[in-house]
C-alpha positions, 0 to 999 in steps of 0.5 A: 639321368634315364637308364636309355642315355649313351654314356660316354664309355658306352660310346668309346665303346661304339666306335670300337666295336664299329671300327673291329666290325666294319674293319675301319678306323674312320669311325667317329661318334657324336653326340646329337644337340637335343637326343641323349639316346643316340649318337651321329655316327661318321664315316671318313667325315661323313655324316651316315646315319645315327645309333639309337640305344635302347633299354626294354624290360632290362636288356640294353642293345643299339639300333643303327638308322641308315639311310641312302638315297637312291640319287647315292646309288647312282654315283 
């Protein structure tokens, strides 16, 4: 298993971090079927983005990618 694979204990820690940071218990992280280095981010049952694990020179970081469509801005 590669260092950039997200492990179940990391998923729990990341979900707790998102809940604390955004003051919402509505976050859920879901493992992706074809990618081991990222999880789907679900908020109150709705997909909002992807969280990637990055390992570079022994340091680990997580990158949250959220796309916002222009049609969503009008709602």
